[in-house]
C-alpha positions in Angstrom: 0.6 17.4 -29.7 -1.6 16.4 -32.7 -5.1 15.1 -32.5 -4.0 11.5 -33.1 -1.3 11.7 -30.4 -3.8 13.3 -28.0 -6.3 10.5 -28.7 -3.7 7.8 -28.0 -2.8 9.5 -24.7 -6.5 9.8 -23.8 -7.2 6.1 -24.7 -4.1 5.0 -22.6 -5.2 7.1 -19.6 -8.8 5.8 -19.9 -7.5 2.2 -20.1 -5.3 2.8 -17.0 -8.2 4.4 -15.1 -10.6 1.6 -16.1 -8.0 -1.0 -15.0 -7.5 0.7 -11.6 -11.3 1.2 -11.2 -11.9 -2.5 -11.9 -9.3 -3.5 -9.4 -10.7 -1.2 -6.8 -14.2 -2.5 -7.4 -12.9 -6.1 -7.0 -11.2 -5.1 -3.8 -14.3 -3.5 -2.4 -16.2 -6.8 -2.1 -15.3 -8.7 1.0 -13.8 -12.2 0.6 -14.8 -15.1 2.8 -11.7 -17.2 2.1 -8.4 -17.0 0.1 -10.2 -18.9 -2.7 -12.8 -16.1 -2.9 -10.2 -13.5 -3.8 -8.1 -14.8 -6.6 -6.6 -11.3 -7.0 -3.9 -11.1 -4.4 -3.8 -7.4 -3.6 -3.4 -4.8 -0.9 -4.4 -1.2 -1.1 -2.5 1.5 0.7 -3.7 5.1 0.9 -0.7 7.4 1.6 -1.1 11.0 2.6 1.7 13.5 3.1 0.9 16.6 5.1 1.2 20.0 3.2 4.6 20.7 4.9 6.0 17.5 3.6 7.2 16.6 7.1 4.8 13.8 8.0 3.3 10.8 6.2 0.4 8.6 7.1 -0.4 5.3 5.3 -3.4 3.1 5.8 -2.8 -0.4 4.3 -5.8 -2.6 3.7 -5.2 -6.3 3.6 -7.3 -9.5 3.7 -7.2 -10.6 7.4 -6.9 -14.2 6.4 -3.8 -13.5 4.3 -2.3 -11.4 7.1 -2.9 -14.3 9.6 -0.9 -16.6 7.3 2.2 -14.4 7.4 2.1 -13.2 11.0 4.1 -15.5 13.2 2.7 -17.4 16.1 -1.1 -16.8 15.6 -1.6 -14.0 18.0 -3.8 -14.9 21.0 -5.4 -11.5 21.7 -6.4 -8.5 19.6 -3.5 -6.4 21.1 -0.9 -9.0 20.2 -2.5 -9.5 16.7 -2.3 -5.8 16.1 1.4 -5.7 17.3 2.3 -8.7 15.1 0.4 -7.2 12.1 2.3 -3.9 12.6 5.6 -5.6 12.8 4.9 -7.4 9.6 3.8 -4.3 7.8 6.9 -2.4 9.2 9.1 -5.0 7.5 7.3 -5.0 4.1 6.1 -1.4 3.7 9.5 0.4 3.8 10.3 4.1 3.5 13.8 5.3 2.9 15.3 8.7 2.9 17.6 10.3 0.3 20.6 8.5 1.7 18.9 5.1 1.6 18.3 5.0 5.4 15.1 3.4 6.6 12.5 5.8 8.0 10.9 4.4 11.2 7.2 3.8 11.1 5.0 4.0 14.2 1.6 2.3 14.5 -1.4 4.7 14.6 -4.2 2.1 14.6 -5.6 -1.2 13.4 -9.2 -1.7 12.4 -10.8 -5.0 11.4 -14.0 -6.2 9.8 -14.8 -9.8 9.3 -12.6 -10.1 6.3 -10.4 -7.0 6.1 -7.8 -5.3 8.3 -6.7 -1.7 7.9 -3.3 -1.1 9.4 -2.3 2.6 9.9 1.3 3.7 10.1 2.9 7.1 10.4 6.4 8.5 9.7 8.1 11.7 10.5 10.0 13.1 7.5 12.5 15.5 9.2 14.2 16.3 5.8 10.9 16.6 4.0 9.4 14.3 1.3 11.9 15.0 -1.4 14.1 12.0 -2.0 11.8 9.6 0.0 11.4 6.2 -1.6 8.8 3.5 -0.9 8.8 -0.2 -1.4 5.6 -2.1 -0.8 6.2 -5.9 -0.7 3.3 -6.7 1.6 2.3 -10.4 1.1 4.8 -10.8 -1.7 6.4 -13.5 0.4 3.0 -15.3 0.4 1.8 -15.0 -3.2 4.0 -14.9 -6.3 1.2 -12.9 -8.1 0.7 -10.3 -5.3 0.0 -6.8 -6.5 0.1 -3.9 -4.1 -1.6 -0.7 -5.1 -0.4 2.5 -3.4 -2.3 5.7 -3.8 -0.3 8.8 -2.8 -1.8 12.2 -2.0 1.0 14.7 -2.2 1.1 18.4 -3.1 -2.5 18.4 -4.2 -2.0 15.5 -6.6 -3.2 11.9 -6.3 -0.9 9.3 -8.0 -1.1 5.5 -8.0 1.8 3.1 -7.9 1.7 -0.6 -8.4 4.2 -3.0 -6.7 4.8 -6.6 -7.4 7.4 -9.1 -6.0 10.0 -8.0 -8.6 9.7 -4.3 -8.0 12.1 -2.1 -6.0 11.6 1.1 -4.2 10.1 4.1 -6.0 10.2 7.8 -5.3 7.1 9.2 -3.7 7.3 12.5 -5.6 
């Protein structure tokens, strides 16, 4: 690769990193209401264990947005957690090589005043090869929803962006 091509690649990588960093910075400030976060985003941190047989994802979502899509306005923290997990389970979807859905189980929910972190785990009996992910969390609520998924796999950290129009993508 020549110096000019290397410079173009470096500029593109720097622009992408700056864009992701800006978005991460915007996401790090808590919002008080939907109007206070005009960027409709979620952030998921996905880690795959070294054997490739287990996956954990922690999905961060604005609590107010989540309450708008969770049916029935849960009356207790336990029912709110169950309803949030059910919603995430329907919109954060893993499939195996054959296109079969991989079941998720809840591993925890944590809340602050404005944010909820929903943890899910999945067993990957056949390993991570061929596993695909689709993140459509809150895409049914906002047409401009963008879901950032950071995947830690085999010593690498990659980022994927999902919008309403995107389909599933391979994890590896």
